[in-house]
N, C-alpha and C positions, 0 to 999 in steps of 0.2 A: 853380364854374360859375357863369355869369351870366346873371341872371335880366330879364325883358322886364316892366317896368310904368311904365304912362301914357307909354309913346311913348319910353321909353331903356331902352339896354341897359346894367344895372349889376351889378356882382359883387353873387350873395345876401346876403354880409353886408353891406352898405348898403344895401340894398333894408328903405325904411320907409312905413307909410300913418301917415295922421292917426290919433288916439286918438277921433275923432270919428266918423270911417268905420262907415257901417250895417252893414258884413258882421262889423266888432270888435263894434261897441255891441249891434247888434240882431240877427244873422244873418240880413242882407236881401241876397240877393244868390246867386247861381247859378254850379254849376262845370260842369268838361269834365273827365273824363280818357279821355285817347286811346295810341294805341300807335302807334308810327313804329317800320316795319320799313325796309333799306334807303334809309334817309336819306329816309322818307316817311312821311307819317300817314295811317294807314287811316281810310277814307273821312272825310278832316277835316271836307269840306262837309256833312254829314249831321250829323255832332258838332254845328257851326254854325248849320246851321237849326233844330237842334235848340233849341240857347241863344238862338236868335233868337225863336222861337215863345212860349217858356216866358217870354222877357225882357219882350215883348208882352202877350202876356195877361194878365203878372203885373202888369205896369204897373212893372216895373222900369228902363226905358229905352222911349221910345216910337220910337226908329227905330234898330237894330242895325245897324252895315255890314260887311257879316258878307264882303266880298272884303278891309277894311282889317284884319280877326281873322284872313283866309288866311292873309294875307303875315307879321302881323306871329308868328304860330304859326311860319311858315316863315323866319323871320328867326331865330328863337329855335333851330331847330335845327340852322340853320347855323351859326349865331356858335358854337355851341358843339359843332360838331364829330360832332353824336353820329347814330351810324345807326339803333341798337336803342336804344330811351327811350321813357321814360313821361312824358307831358306834359298838365300839369295846369292849366287857366284857368282863375281866380276871375276873376266881375264882380259886383261889389261894386254900390251905391246912392249909393256915393262919400260924402264927409263933409259930413255933417248935425249939427243941433241940435236935439233934442226941446225942449229948454229956449225957443227961438225959435218955437215953435208949427209947426202946418202951412208948407210952403215953394210958391208963385204954380207954380215949374215944380221938376222933380226936378233937382237937383245933377250935375255931369261923376260918371259913372261913375268907381268905380274899376276898371282892366283890368292883374292879375296874372298871368302864364305863366312856368311852373314846369318847367321839364328834370330830369329825372333816368334814369341806367342803366336799359336794361328787368331788370326783378324775373329772376333764374334762379330761378324753381321748380322743387323735389324732383321729379324723372320718375315717383318711385312715385307720387305725388297721383293724376297721368294715367291710371294703371294699376290701381292698387290704393282709387282712391276717396277720398274722403273724407267722416266723421261730421258728419252736420247736426243740428241743433237745432231743434226745434221752438218759435219764439221766443212768450212768452208777451204781449207788446207786437202792436201790430197796424195795419194801414193801413186809413183812415176815407173813405172816398170821396166824405163830405159836409168834408173838407178841401182849400180851394182849390188847396193846396201840393201833394197827393198829387198823385203821377207826374209832378212836375219834379225837377230835381237843384238841389234851396237849399241851401242851406251849410248847414241846421240839422239835423247828422247825428249829435246825442246819441244820440235814442232806438236807432238805429242802433247805434250805436256802442255802448251800454250791451250791448245784447242778442246782438253780438258779444267781447264780455268774458264776459258770464253764458254761451257757447258755447265762450268760449276754457277757461274755470276747469273745465268738464269733460270736454274734449280736441275736444271740436267744432273746424272751420274753418268754419263759416257758420251763420245762422240765417236761417231759415223763417216769415217774415211771413204772416200770415192778414188778411182784410178783416175786417169787423163781423158777416159771415154767416159768418164761420167757413170760407171758402175761402179758396184757396192763392192770395197774392200776389205773392211775389217772398223772392228772397235781400236779408236787408239790403243788398249790394252787389252783387249781382247779382239777373239774369231767373232763372228754371227752365222747363226742359222735363221731360215724364216721356214716355218709352217705354212704350207700347202692341199687344202685336200688329202690333208693328214700322210704327205711326204715331205721328207725333210729335205730344203736346196742349201748348200753351200757356196760360198766362192772360191774357184779354185785357187790354191795355195802352190808357193814354191814346187817346184815338183813334179807337180800332177799335170802340168801344161800337157793337151798333144802339139801343138807345134812349139819345138825345146829351141827355138830360134827367140823366143823371145819369154824371159823368165814373169812368171805370176808376182806381184807384189804384194802377196798375203804370206803372212810364217804358218807354216805349219805348224798349227797349236799339239799338244802333247795331250793337253786336253779334248781340243777338238777331234784328234784323232780317237779316242777311249771313246766319246761321246757317238760316233759314226759308228765303231764297234758294238756298243751297245744297243744304236736302234737296230743296225742289221741284223742281228742276234733273235730281237723282237720279231721281225719281219717285219719294218719299217724301210720304207724304198727313200735312200740318200742318192742325190742326183749335185756332186762337185756344178757349177754350173756360171755362167756368167750375170749377175743380177740387175736388173736398173732399179733407181728409185720408185716404179711404177710400180715393181714387185714387191720390192721394200711396205711401202703401204698399205697395199692389196692384201698384203700378208692374214692368214690366220690368228698367226702368233709368230711371233719373232724373241729369240733370244740367245744369250751372250754368254760364251767360256774363257776361262783363262782357269790356271790353276789355283786363283787364290777362290773365286765367286763359281766355282765348279760351272754351273750352269746359272746362269743370273735371267730371268724374265723380262722382258721389255711392252711395258702398258703402253706408252704411248714415245713416236716419234714426233717431237715438236708441240705442235696440242694437237698432232691426229693421235685418235686410240687407235690400237694394234685391236680387232677382237673385238674384247667387250673393256678392254682399256685396263686390261691384268692376267695372271698368269695364264696361261692355257692349259689346257685337261694334259696335252702331249708333253707340253714344258715341265709339268709335274712329274708327268709321269718316268721322261726319259730323268731329270734331275733325280728320283725317288731309285731308282735304278742307277744309277751312273757311284751314286753315293757309294749303293751297296758292291758295287763293282770293286770302290776305293776299298772299304773294307774288309772285301777279300782277299782282294792282291797286298796289302799292306799287314793283314793278319796271318799270313802263308811261312 
């Protein structure tokens, strides 16, 4: 498989970055994980618009050319002749040396695009649902990086390992008030009385003084659109652990799983302890929407 690195397509085993790269040295960078179906990335522009907003608001780079990024992603996909794929785009602050002090202008960012075959998940996951753990770690709304897809995933990977050690497939993060934030690598939805409930994400706050520490997921937004098109009410609100445990259904969303039902929160079954009817309906509708948008 060939990767795209700073404007060039090269074999992945030959791809190298500087030992001084800020992404390697200090985890200064952002990334996007995208899904390609029928040889086309689902909602590529939305992914890159989110990346641009994060890059500019966090000071990673003042002007990000999303048109060039779209071209680079499509080139990577077509060059490798992939139709069903996972695309990981990483953007770092480039090569810097802290020993030289602050630089007057940011260095040239490092851009890496890595394609891979789409993961084939066990169909049983989508029928039976997975078990999730309530994570000991949490999201901090006072952290300016919260709600952005930064390279520092160490806390999230630690909670995923903790989840895996007890047979769980994901970990639910809380915020500082012990309300539900998200999964470690996903957004979360609850179903209650036929209504969809999801935590407020960055950019959706009523009080703009404090940002929500929740990533505004591209798949999350697609699910909301699909649900509303079918007349299903969606509410973005604060949700407690009690709300979670009392839900009729719970499901997770990201670009790889699309919609993944939750059967158990630790030892507590959700509903009948398997994928609920609305989760199944929305997953089918979302997959149809993805197929429609990627076949145009």
